[in-house]
C-alpha positions, 0 to 999 in steps of 0.5 A: 444913213444907210447900213454901209455908211453906218459901218464905215462911220463906226469904223472911223470912230473906232480909228479915232478912238484908237489914235487917241488911246495910242497918243495917250500911251494907254495900253488895252489893260489900262483902258480896260481898267478905266472903261470896265471893258475887257482888254480882249474886247477892246482889242477886238473892237480896234481890229474890227472883230467886234462891233461895239455898242453905243454904251461901250463907245461912250465909255471908251470916249470918256476914258480918253477925255473925249465926247462921242458926239464930236468924234462921230461928227468928225468921222462922218466928215472924214467919210464924206471926204473919202467918198468925194475922193473916191477912196 
């Protein structure tokens, strides 16, 4: 996986996690309590201002009742579809 692809897939993973957070009606504050990651960093992650570690992504996914592996697989699939469409 090339660097640009990894960045794009990571961004899609974050987007999927953000959508899940919003669909569950969780604020940054509530998610921070569940993950041990400050609400400021959670906001920075979602806004692309901070590149999360694997551990942080695992904590966020777990707090949202998701497994990170399937989220990454979905993000990779979406990225490949976007490339085919020329997005």
